[in-house]
N, CA, C, O and the ligand as a Tripos MOL2 file, in Angstrom:
@<TRIPOS>MOLECULE
protein
  257   255    65     0     0
PROTEIN
NO_CHARGES

@<TRIPOS>ATOM
      1 N          -6.6720   -7.7980    7.3840 N.3       1 MET1
      2 CA         -8.0340   -8.1340    6.9790 C.3       1 MET1
      3 C          -8.5640   -9.2200    7.8980 C.2       1 MET1
      4 O          -7.9900  -10.3050    7.9820 O.2       1 MET1
      5 N          -9.6450   -8.9320    8.5780 N.am      2 SER2
      6 CA        -10.2180   -9.9400    9.4650 C.3       2 SER2
      7 C         -11.6960   -9.7100    9.6400 C.2       2 SER2
      8 O         -12.1700   -8.5750    9.5790 O.2       2 SER2
      9 N         -12.4260  -10.7860    9.8570 N.am      3 GLN3
     10 CA        -13.8480  -10.7400   10.1490 C.3       3 GLN3
     11 C         -14.6250   -9.9290    9.1330 C.2       3 GLN3
     12 O         -15.4480   -9.0900    9.4970 O.2       3 GLN3
     13 N         -14.3690  -10.1730    7.8780 N.am      4 VAL4
     14 CA        -15.1360   -9.5450    6.8140 C.3       4 VAL4
     15 C         -16.2670  -10.4890    6.4240 C.2       4 VAL4
     16 O         -16.0180  -11.6110    5.9810 O.2       4 VAL4
     17 N         -17.5080  -10.0390    6.5870 N.am      5 PRO5
     18 CA        -18.6070  -10.9090    6.1770 C.3       5 PRO5
     19 C         -18.6860  -10.9800    4.6550 C.2       5 PRO5
     20 O         -18.7760   -9.9560    3.9780 O.2       5 PRO5
     21 N         -18.6500  -12.1810    4.1370 N.am      6 ILE6
     22 CA        -18.7540  -12.3690    2.6970 C.3       6 ILE6
     23 C         -20.1680  -12.8310    2.3790 C.2       6 ILE6
     24 O         -20.6430  -13.8400    2.9020 O.2       6 ILE6
     25 N         -20.8230  -12.0820    1.5200 N.am      7 VAL7
     26 CA        -22.2160  -12.3810    1.1960 C.3       7 VAL7
     27 C         -22.2920  -12.9850   -0.2000 C.2       7 VAL7
     28 O         -21.6500  -12.5050   -1.1340 O.2       7 VAL7
     29 N         -23.0710  -14.0240   -0.3250 N.am      8 CYS8
     30 CA        -23.2210  -14.6980   -1.6100 C.3       8 CYS8
     31 C         -23.8400  -13.7490   -2.6350 C.2       8 CYS8
     32 O         -24.9180  -13.2080   -2.3880 O.2       8 CYS8
     33 N         -23.1900  -13.5330   -3.7700 N.am      9 PRO9
     34 CA        -23.7500  -12.6420   -4.7800 C.3       9 PRO9
     35 C         -24.9780  -13.2330   -5.4560 C.2       9 PRO9
     36 O         -25.7290  -12.5130   -6.1140 O.2       9 PRO9
     37 N         -25.1830  -14.4980   -5.3060 N.am     10 GLN10
     38 CA        -26.3170  -15.1420   -5.9750 C.3      10 GLN10
     39 C         -27.5730  -15.1270   -5.1260 C.2      10 GLN10
     40 O         -28.6440  -14.7720   -5.6190 O.2      10 GLN10
     41 N         -27.4650  -15.5070   -3.8490 N.am     11 CYS11
     42 CA        -28.6750  -15.6130   -3.0210 C.3      11 CYS11
     43 C         -28.6570  -14.6490   -1.8380 C.2      11 CYS11
     44 O         -29.6660  -14.5170   -1.1460 O.2      11 CYS11
     45 N         -27.5290  -13.9700   -1.5860 N.am     12 GLY12
     46 CA        -27.4860  -12.9810   -0.5170 C.3      12 GLY12
     47 C         -27.2430  -13.5600    0.8550 C.2      12 GLY12
     48 O         -27.2510  -12.8300    1.8450 O.2      12 GLY12
     49 N         -27.0270  -14.8660    0.9330 N.am     13 SER13
     50 CA        -26.7770  -15.4940    2.2150 C.3      13 SER13
     51 C         -25.3440  -15.2370    2.6680 C.2      13 SER13
     52 O         -24.4330  -15.1460    1.8450 O.2      13 SER13
     53 N         -25.1530  -15.1230    3.9700 N.am     14 LYS14
     54 CA        -23.8030  -14.9080    4.4990 C.3      14 LYS14
     55 C         -23.0280  -16.2150    4.4570 C.2      14 LYS14
     56 O         -23.4420  -17.2140    5.0460 O.2      14 LYS14
     57 N         -21.9180  -16.2000    3.7680 N.am     15 VAL15
     58 CA        -21.1710  -17.4390    3.5790 C.3      15 VAL15
     59 C         -20.1540  -17.6420    4.6820 C.2      15 VAL15
     60 O         -20.0170  -18.7390    5.2240 O.2      15 VAL15
     61 N         -19.4430  -16.5750    5.0110 N.am     16 ILE16
     62 CA        -18.4450  -16.6530    6.0730 C.3      16 ILE16
     63 C         -19.0330  -15.9660    7.2930 C.2      16 ILE16
     64 O         -19.3450  -14.7760    7.2360 O.2      16 ILE16
     65 N         -19.1910  -16.6840    8.3880 N.am     17 ASN17
     66 CA        -19.7630  -16.0380    9.5660 C.3      17 ASN17
     67 C         -18.7260  -15.1560   10.2500 C.2      17 ASN17
     68 O         -17.5250  -15.2870   10.0160 O.2      17 ASN17
     69 N         -19.2110  -14.2590   11.0970 N.am     18 ALA18
     70 CA        -18.3630  -13.2100   11.6480 C.3      18 ALA18
     71 C         -17.2430  -13.7650   12.5230 C.2      18 ALA18
     72 O         -16.2450  -13.0860   12.7680 O.2      18 ALA18
     73 N         -17.4080  -14.9800   12.9860 N.am     19 ALA19
     74 CA        -16.3960  -15.5360   13.8800 C.3      19 ALA19
     75 C         -15.2160  -16.1270   13.1050 C.2      19 ALA19
     76 O         -14.1680  -16.4200   13.6800 O.2      19 ALA19
     77 N         -15.3960  -16.2930   11.8200 N.am     20 THR20
     78 CA        -14.3280  -16.8850   11.0330 C.3      20 THR20
     79 C         -13.2020  -15.8830   10.8380 C.2      20 THR20
     80 O         -13.4230  -14.7620   10.3790 O.2      20 THR20
     81 N         -12.0190  -16.2900   11.1840 N.am     21 LYS21
     82 CA        -10.8690  -15.4080   10.9820 C.3      21 LYS21
     83 C         -10.3170  -15.6010    9.5810 C.2      21 LYS21
     84 O         -10.0440  -16.7190    9.1440 O.2      21 LYS21
     85 N         -10.1620  -14.4970    8.9010 N.am     22 VAL22
     86 CA         -9.6400  -14.5560    7.5480 C.3      22 VAL22
     87 C          -8.2940  -13.8590    7.5070 C.2      22 VAL22
     88 O          -8.1890  -12.6570    7.7500 O.2      22 VAL22
     89 N          -7.2850  -14.6220    7.2020 N.am     23 ASN23
     90 CA         -5.9380  -14.0570    7.2030 C.3      23 ASN23
     91 C          -5.4530  -13.7090    5.8090 C.2      23 ASN23
     92 O          -4.5420  -12.8960    5.6480 O.2      23 ASN23
     93 N          -6.0490  -14.3150    4.8150 N.am     24 SER24
     94 CA         -5.6470  -14.0190    3.4460 C.3      24 SER24
     95 C          -6.7800  -14.3750    2.4960 C.2      24 SER24
     96 O          -7.7240  -15.0740    2.8650 O.2      24 SER24
     97 N          -6.6710  -13.8890    1.2830 N.am     25 LEU25
     98 CA         -7.7100  -14.1870    0.3010 C.3      25 LEU25
     99 C          -7.8050  -15.6770    0.0340 C.2      25 LEU25
    100 O          -8.8630  -16.1840   -0.3370 O.2      25 LEU25
    101 N          -6.7050  -16.3700    0.2220 N.am     26 ASP26
    102 CA         -6.7220  -17.7980   -0.0410 C.3      26 ASP26
    103 C          -7.6160  -18.5460    0.9480 C.2      26 ASP26
    104 O          -8.0890  -19.6440    0.6560 O.2      26 ASP26
    105 N          -7.8490  -17.9390    2.1340 N.am     27 ASP27
    106 CA         -8.7450  -18.5770    3.0900 C.3      27 ASP27
    107 C         -10.1820  -18.5760    2.5880 C.2      27 ASP27
    108 O         -10.9820  -19.4330    2.9630 O.2      27 ASP27
    109 N         -10.5030  -17.6040    1.7340 N.am     28 LEU28
    110 CA        -11.8740  -17.4770    1.2490 C.3      28 LEU28
    111 C         -12.0730  -18.1440   -0.1010 C.2      28 LEU28
    112 O         -13.1730  -18.5850   -0.4350 O.2      28 LEU28
    113 N         -11.0110  -18.2110   -0.8590 N.am     29 LYS29
    114 CA        -11.1170  -18.8140   -2.1780 C.3      29 LYS29
    115 C         -11.5790  -20.2590   -2.0460 C.2      29 LYS29
    116 O         -11.0310  -21.0200   -1.2490 O.2      29 LYS29
    117 N         -12.5750  -20.6310   -2.8160 N.am     30 GLY30
    118 CA        -13.0600  -21.9990   -2.7670 C.3      30 GLY30
    119 C         -14.1610  -22.2070   -1.7440 C.2      30 GLY30
    120 O         -14.7110  -23.3030   -1.6400 O.2      30 GLY30
    121 N         -14.4940  -21.1490   -0.9740 N.am     31 ALA31
    122 CA        -15.6120  -21.2680   -0.0460 C.3      31 ALA31
    123 C         -16.9010  -21.4740   -0.8420 C.2      31 ALA31
    124 O         -17.0640  -20.9350   -1.9370 O.2      31 ALA31
    125 N         -17.7880  -22.2440   -0.2840 N.am     32 VAL32
    126 CA        -19.0260  -22.5520   -0.9890 C.3      32 VAL32
    127 C         -20.2120  -22.0650   -0.1620 C.2      32 VAL32
    128 O         -20.2610  -22.2560    1.0540 O.2      32 VAL32
    129 N         -21.1660  -21.4320   -0.8470 N.am     33 CYS33
    130 CA        -22.3670  -20.9470   -0.1660 C.3      33 CYS33
    131 C         -23.1300  -22.1150    0.4420 C.2      33 CYS33
    132 O         -23.3500  -23.1390   -0.2060 O.2      33 CYS33
    133 N         -23.5310  -21.9410    1.7010 N.am     34 ARG34
    134 CA        -24.2570  -23.0230    2.3650 C.3      34 ARG34
    135 C         -25.6730  -23.1710    1.8220 C.2      34 ARG34
    136 O         -26.2700  -24.2420    1.9290 O.2      34 ARG34
    137 N         -26.2140  -22.1000    1.2380 N.am     35 ASP35
    138 CA        -27.6050  -22.1450    0.7910 C.3      35 ASP35
    139 C         -27.7520  -22.5900   -0.6560 C.2      35 ASP35
    140 O         -28.5450  -23.4820   -0.9540 O.2      35 ASP35
    141 N         -26.9920  -21.9730   -1.5570 N.am     36 CYS36
    142 CA        -27.2170  -22.2640   -2.9780 C.3      36 CYS36
    143 C         -26.0550  -23.0330   -3.6000 C.2      36 CYS36
    144 O         -26.1500  -23.4720   -4.7460 O.2      36 CYS36
    145 N         -24.9600  -23.2020   -2.8570 N.am     37 GLY37
    146 CA        -23.8670  -24.0160   -3.3620 C.3      37 GLY37
    147 C         -22.9440  -23.3150   -4.3300 C.2      37 GLY37
    148 O         -22.0800  -23.9530   -4.9310 O.2      37 GLY37
    149 N         -23.1100  -21.9920   -4.4970 N.am     38 ARG38
    150 CA        -22.2430  -21.2500   -5.3950 C.3      38 ARG38
    151 C         -20.8350  -21.2000   -4.8260 C.2      38 ARG38
    152 O         -20.6490  -20.8900   -3.6490 O.2      38 ARG38
    153 N         -19.8580  -21.4980   -5.6410 N.am     39 GLU39
    154 CA        -18.4730  -21.4520   -5.1710 C.3      39 GLU39
    155 C         -17.9000  -20.0710   -5.3960 C.2      39 GLU39
    156 O         -18.1490  -19.4470   -6.4280 O.2      39 GLU39
    157 N         -17.1400  -19.5980   -4.4380 N.am     40 PHE40
    158 CA        -16.5580  -18.2670   -4.5330 C.3      40 PHE40
    159 C         -15.2280  -18.3080   -5.2440 C.2      40 PHE40
    160 O         -14.4040  -19.1920   -5.0110 O.2      40 PHE40
    161 N         -15.0320  -17.3370   -6.1140 N.am     41 THR41
    162 CA        -13.7390  -17.1810   -6.7640 C.3      41 THR41
    163 C         -12.9800  -16.0610   -6.0660 C.2      41 THR41
    164 O         -13.5500  -15.2990   -5.2870 O.2      41 THR41
    165 N         -11.7130  -15.9750   -6.3500 N.am     42 LYS42
    166 CA        -10.9090  -14.9080   -5.7670 C.3      42 LYS42
    167 C         -11.4570  -13.5370   -6.1750 C.2      42 LYS42
    168 O         -11.4200  -12.5910   -5.3870 O.2      42 LYS42
    169 N         -11.9620  -13.4320   -7.4020 N.am     43 ASP43
    170 CA        -12.5190  -12.1590   -7.8730 C.3      43 ASP43
    171 C         -13.7280  -11.7460   -7.0440 C.2      43 ASP43
    172 O         -13.8970  -10.5660   -6.7370 O.2      43 ASP43
    173 N         -14.5740  -12.7170   -6.6790 N.am     44 ASP44
    174 CA        -15.7260  -12.4120   -5.8350 C.3      44 ASP44
    175 C         -15.2650  -11.8210   -4.5130 C.2      44 ASP44
    176 O         -15.8120  -10.8290   -4.0310 O.2      44 ASP44
    177 N         -14.2470  -12.4520   -3.9360 N.am     45 VAL45
    178 CA        -13.7610  -12.0260   -2.6260 C.3      45 VAL45
    179 C         -13.1440  -10.6360   -2.7160 C.2      45 VAL45
    180 O         -13.3840   -9.7860   -1.8580 O.2      45 VAL45
    181 N         -12.3540  -10.4100   -3.7500 N.am     46 ILE46
    182 CA        -11.7070   -9.1030   -3.9240 C.3      46 ILE46
    183 C         -12.7550   -8.0210   -4.1200 C.2      46 ILE46
    184 O         -12.6540   -6.9430   -3.5340 O.2      46 ILE46
    185 N         -13.7590   -8.3020   -4.9410 N.am     47 ALA47
    186 CA        -14.8050   -7.3170   -5.2040 C.3      47 ALA47
    187 C         -15.5280   -6.9540   -3.9140 C.2      47 ALA47
    188 O         -15.8240   -5.7820   -3.6820 O.2      47 ALA47
    189 N         -15.8170   -7.9450   -3.0690 N.am     48 GLN48
    190 CA        -16.5190   -7.6660   -1.8250 C.3      48 GLN48
    191 C         -15.6290   -6.9250   -0.8440 C.2      48 GLN48
    192 O         -16.0960   -6.0480   -0.1170 O.2      48 GLN48
    193 N         -14.3620   -7.2690   -0.8210 N.am     49 ALA49
    194 CA        -13.4380   -6.5910    0.0860 C.3      49 ALA49
    195 C         -13.3350   -5.1190   -0.2950 C.2      49 ALA49
    196 O         -13.2920   -4.2460    0.5720 O.2      49 ALA49
    197 N         -13.2970   -4.8500   -1.5940 N.am     50 GLN50
    198 CA        -13.2150   -3.4590   -2.0470 C.3      50 GLN50
    199 C         -14.4850   -2.7070   -1.6930 C.2      50 GLN50
    200 O         -14.4300   -1.5540   -1.2660 O.2      50 GLN50
    201 N         -15.6390   -3.3620   -1.8690 N.am     51 LYS51
    202 CA        -16.9080   -2.7150   -1.5460 C.3      51 LYS51
    203 C         -16.9880   -2.4400   -0.0510 C.2      51 LYS51
    204 O         -17.4160   -1.3620    0.3630 O.2      51 LYS51
    205 N         -16.5770   -3.4110    0.7610 N.am     52 THR52
    206 CA        -16.6090   -3.2380    2.2100 C.3      52 THR52
    207 C         -15.7010   -2.0940    2.6250 C.2      52 THR52
    208 O         -16.0760   -1.2790    3.4690 O.2      52 THR52
    209 N         -14.5110   -2.0240    2.0410 N.am     53 ALA53
    210 CA        -13.5800   -0.9500    2.3710 C.3      53 ALA53
    211 C         -14.1660    0.3980    1.9780 C.2      53 ALA53
    212 O         -14.0360    1.3720    2.7200 O.2      53 ALA53
    213 N         -14.8050    0.4600    0.8260 N.am     54 ALA54
    214 CA        -15.4070    1.7110    0.3720 C.3      54 ALA54
    215 C         -16.5210    2.1310    1.3150 C.2      54 ALA54
    216 O         -16.6600    3.3160    1.6180 O.2      54 ALA54
    217 N         -17.3240    1.1690    1.7880 N.am     55 ASP55
    218 CA        -18.4070    1.4930    2.7120 C.3      55 ASP55
    219 C         -17.8500    2.0420    4.0230 C.2      55 ASP55
    220 O         -18.3860    2.9990    4.5800 O.2      55 ASP55
    221 N         -16.7740    1.4300    4.5090 N.am     56 ILE56
    222 CA        -16.1810    1.8740    5.7750 C.3      56 ILE56
    223 C         -15.6650    3.3040    5.6310 C.2      56 ILE56
    224 O         -15.8570    4.1340    6.5190 O.2      56 ILE56
    225 N         -15.0130    3.5810    4.5120 N.am     57 ILE57
    226 CA        -14.4820    4.9250    4.2830 C.3      57 ILE57
    227 C         -15.6200    5.9290    4.1820 C.2      57 ILE57
    228 O         -15.5430    7.0250    4.7380 O.2      57 ILE57
    229 N         -16.6720    5.5520    3.4730 N.am     58 ARG58
    230 CA        -17.8200    6.4420    3.3120 C.3      58 ARG58
    231 C         -18.4310    6.7680    4.6710 C.2      58 ARG58
    232 O         -18.7800    7.9190    4.9360 O.2      58 ARG58
    233 N         -18.5620    5.7620    5.5310 N.am     59 GLN59
    234 CA        -19.1460    5.9790    6.8570 C.3      59 GLN59
    235 C         -18.2230    6.8580    7.7030 C.2      59 GLN59
    236 O         -18.6900    7.7040    8.4670 O.2      59 GLN59
    237 N         -16.9160    6.6550    7.5630 N.am     60 ALA60
    238 CA        -15.9660    7.4510    8.3350 C.3      60 ALA60
    239 C         -16.0460    8.9100    7.9330 C.2      60 ALA60
    240 O         -15.8030    9.8000    8.7480 O.2      60 ALA60
    241 N         -16.3860    9.1530    6.6870 N.am     61 LEU61
    242 CA        -16.4860   10.5280    6.1980 C.3      61 LEU61
    243 C         -17.8630   11.1310    6.4600 C.2      61 LEU61
    244 O         -18.0860   12.3170    6.2180 O.2      61 LEU61
    245 N         -18.7860   10.3040    6.9550 N.am     62 GLY62
    246 CA        -20.1020   10.8020    7.2930 C.3      62 GLY62
    247 C         -21.0300   10.9400    6.1140 C.2      62 GLY62
    248 O         -22.0520   11.6180    6.2110 O.2      62 GLY62
    249 N         -20.7010   10.3140    5.0030 N.am     63 LYS63
    250 CA        -21.5860   10.3790    3.8400 C.3      63 LYS63
    251 C         -22.2830    9.0440    3.6700 C.2      63 LYS63
    252 O         -21.7160    7.9910    3.9630 O.2      63 LYS63
    253 N         -23.5150    9.0970    3.1950 N.am     64 ARG64
    254 CA        -24.2510    7.8660    2.9750 C.3      64 ARG64
    255 C         -24.8120    7.8170    1.5790 C.2      64 ARG64
    256 O         -25.4680    6.8430    1.2100 O.2      64 ARG64
    257 ZN        -25.7510  -18.4980   -2.1530 Zn       65 ZN65
@<TRIPOS>BOND
     1     1     2 1
     2     2     3 1
     3     3     4 2
     4     3     5 am
     5     5     6 1
     6     6     7 1
     7     7     8 2
     8     7     9 am
     9     9    10 1
    10    10    11 1
    11    11    12 2
    12    11    13 am
    13    13    14 1
    14    14    15 1
    15    15    16 2
    16    15    17 am
    17    17    18 1
    18    18    19 1
    19    19    20 2
    20    19    21 am
    21    21    22 1
    22    22    23 1
    23    23    24 2
    24    23    25 am
    25    25    26 1
    26    26    27 1
    27    27    28 2
    28    27    29 am
    29    29    30 1
    30    30    31 1
    31    31    32 2
    32    31    33 am
    33    33    34 1
    34    34    35 1
    35    35    36 2
    36    35    37 am
    37    37    38 1
    38    38    39 1
    39    39    40 2
    40    39    41 am
    41    41    42 1
    42    42    43 1
    43    43    44 2
    44    43    45 am
    45    45    46 1
    46    46    47 1
    47    47    48 2
    48    47    49 am
    49    49    50 1
    50    50    51 1
    51    51    52 2
    52    51    53 am
    53    53    54 1
    54    54    55 1
    55    55    56 2
    56    55    57 am
    57    57    58 1
    58    58    59 1
    59    59    60 2
    60    59    61 am
    61    61    62 1
    62    62    63 1
    63    63    64 2
    64    63    65 am
    65    65    66 1
    66    66    67 1
    67    67    68 2
    68    67    69 am
    69    69    70 1
    70    70    71 1
    71    71    72 2
    72    71    73 am
    73    73    74 1
    74    74    75 1
    75    75    76 2
    76    75    77 am
    77    77    78 1
    78    78    79 1
    79    79    80 2
    80    79    81 am
    81    81    82 1
    82    82    83 1
    83    83    84 2
    84    83    85 am
    85    85    86 1
    86    86    87 1
    87    87    88 2
    88    87    89 am
    89    89    90 1
    90    90    91 1
    91    91    92 2
    92    91    93 am
    93    93    94 1
    94    94    95 1
    95    95    96 2
    96    95    97 am
    97    97    98 1
    98    98    99 1
    99    99   100 2
   100    99   101 am
   101   101   102 1
   102   102   103 1
   103   103   104 2
   104   103   105 am
   105   105   106 1
   106   106   107 1
   107   107   108 2
   108   107   109 am
   109   109   110 1
   110   110   111 1
   111   111   112 2
   112   111   113 am
   113   113   114 1
   114   114   115 1
   115   115   116 2
   116   115   117 am
   117   117   118 1
   118   118   119 1
   119   119   120 2
   120   119   121 am
   121   121   122 1
   122   122   123 1
   123   123   124 2
   124   123   125 am
   125   125   126 1
   126   126   127 1
   127   127   128 2
   128   127   129 am
   129   129   130 1
   130   130   131 1
   131   131   132 2
   132   131   133 am
   133   133   134 1
   134   134   135 1
   135   135   136 2
   136   135   137 am
   137   137   138 1
   138   138   139 1
   139   139   140 2
   140   139   141 am
   141   141   142 1
   142   142   143 1
   143   143   144 2
   144   143   145 am
   145   145   146 1
   146   146   147 1
   147   147   148 2
   148   147   149 am
   149   149   150 1
   150   150   151 1
   151   151   152 2
   152   151   153 am
   153   153   154 1
   154   154   155 1
   155   155   156 2
   156   155   157 am
   157   157   158 1
   158   158   159 1
   159   159   160 2
   160   159   161 am
   161   161   162 1
   162   162   163 1
   163   163   164 2
   164   163   165 am
   165   165   166 1
   166   166   167 1
   167   167   168 2
   168   167   169 am
   169   169   170 1
   170   170   171 1
   171   171   172 2
   172   171   173 am
   173   173   174 1
   174   174   175 1
   175   175   176 2
   176   175   177 am
   177   177   178 1
   178   178   179 1
   179   179   180 2
   180   179   181 am
   181   181   182 1
   182   182   183 1
   183   183   184 2
   184   183   185 am
   185   185   186 1
   186   186   187 1
   187   187   188 2
   188   187   189 am
   189   189   190 1
   190   190   191 1
   191   191   192 2
   192   191   193 am
   193   193   194 1
   194   194   195 1
   195   195   196 2
   196   195   197 am
   197   197   198 1
   198   198   199 1
   199   199   200 2
   200   199   201 am
   201   201   202 1
   202   202   203 1
   203   203   204 2
   204   203   205 am
   205   205   206 1
   206   206   207 1
   207   207   208 2
   208   207   209 am
   209   209   210 1
   210   210   211 1
   211   211   212 2
   212   211   213 am
   213   213   214 1
   214   214   215 1
   215   215   216 2
   216   215   217 am
   217   217   218 1
   218   218   219 1
   219   219   220 2
   220   219   221 am
   221   221   222 1
   222   222   223 1
   223   223   224 2
   224   223   225 am
   225   225   226 1
   226   226   227 1
   227   227   228 2
   228   227   229 am
   229   229   230 1
   230   230   231 1
   231   231   232 2
   232   231   233 am
   233   233   234 1
   234   234   235 1
   235   235   236 2
   236   235   237 am
   237   237   238 1
   238   238   239 1
   239   239   240 2
   240   239   241 am
   241   241   242 1
   242   242   243 1
   243   243   244 2
   244   243   245 am
   245   245   246 1
   246   246   247 1
   247   247   248 2
   248   247   249 am
   249   249   250 1
   250   250   251 1
   251   251   252 2
   252   251   253 am
   253   253   254 1
   254   254   255 1
   255   255   256 2
@<TRIPOS>SUBSTRUCTURE
     1 MET1         2 RESIDUE 1 A MET
     2 SER2         6 RESIDUE 1 A SER
     3 GLN3        10 RESIDUE 1 A GLN
     4 VAL4        14 RESIDUE 1 A VAL
     5 PRO5        18 RESIDUE 1 A PRO
     6 ILE6        22 RESIDUE 1 A ILE
     7 VAL7        26 RESIDUE 1 A VAL
     8 CYS8        30 RESIDUE 1 A CYS
     9 PRO9        34 RESIDUE 1 A PRO
    10 GLN10       38 RESIDUE 1 A GLN
    11 CYS11       42 RESIDUE 1 A CYS
    12 GLY12       46 RESIDUE 1 A GLY
    13 SER13       50 RESIDUE 1 A SER
    14 LYS14       54 RESIDUE 1 A LYS
    15 VAL15       58 RESIDUE 1 A VAL
    16 ILE16       62 RESIDUE 1 A ILE
    17 ASN17       66 RESIDUE 1 A ASN
    18 ALA18       70 RESIDUE 1 A ALA
    19 ALA19       74 RESIDUE 1 A ALA
    20 THR20       78 RESIDUE 1 A THR
    21 LYS21       82 RESIDUE 1 A LYS
    22 VAL22       86 RESIDUE 1 A VAL
    23 ASN23       90 RESIDUE 1 A ASN
    24 SER24       94 RESIDUE 1 A SER
    25 LEU25       98 RESIDUE 1 A LEU
    26 ASP26      102 RESIDUE 1 A ASP
    27 ASP27      106 RESIDUE 1 A ASP
    28 LEU28      110 RESIDUE 1 A LEU
    29 LYS29      114 RESIDUE 1 A LYS
    30 GLY30      118 RESIDUE 1 A GLY
    31 ALA31      122 RESIDUE 1 A ALA
    32 VAL32      126 RESIDUE 1 A VAL
    33 CYS33      130 RESIDUE 1 A CYS
    34 ARG34      134 RESIDUE 1 A ARG
    35 ASP35      138 RESIDUE 1 A ASP
    36 CYS36      142 RESIDUE 1 A CYS
    37 GLY37      146 RESIDUE 1 A GLY
    38 ARG38      150 RESIDUE 1 A ARG
    39 GLU39      154 RESIDUE 1 A GLU
    40 PHE40      158 RESIDUE 1 A PHE
    41 THR41      162 RESIDUE 1 A THR
    42 LYS42      166 RESIDUE 1 A LYS
    43 ASP43      170 RESIDUE 1 A ASP
    44 ASP44      174 RESIDUE 1 A ASP
    45 VAL45      178 RESIDUE 1 A VAL
    46 ILE46      182 RESIDUE 1 A ILE
    47 ALA47      186 RESIDUE 1 A ALA
    48 GLN48      190 RESIDUE 1 A GLN
    49 ALA49      194 RESIDUE 1 A ALA
    50 GLN50      198 RESIDUE 1 A GLN
    51 LYS51      202 RESIDUE 1 A LYS
    52 THR52      206 RESIDUE 1 A THR
    53 ALA53      210 RESIDUE 1 A ALA
    54 ALA54      214 RESIDUE 1 A ALA
    55 ASP55      218 RESIDUE 1 A ASP
    56 ILE56      222 RESIDUE 1 A ILE
    57 ILE57      226 RESIDUE 1 A ILE
    58 ARG58      230 RESIDUE 1 A ARG
    59 GLN59      234 RESIDUE 1 A GLN
    60 ALA60      238 RESIDUE 1 A ALA
    61 LEU61      242 RESIDUE 1 A LEU
    62 GLY62      246 RESIDUE 1 A GLY
    63 LYS63      250 RESIDUE 1 A LYS
    64 ARG64      254 RESIDUE 1 A ARG
    65 ZN65       257 GROUP 0 **** ****
């Protein structure tokens, strides 16, 4: 898992920029949105990772 953009569920701002290397969920846990100050929980990160993976699979299959 690397370079996954994490988007704030509250304001939609990108919290982790694309250059940030993410080696584990613990790297993202506790991250705070720069715009609204919402703190990320592990569940937020897992939910986004699953959504991102689903989007990648959908695109690979050619469905939108
Ligand atoms: Zn935010």
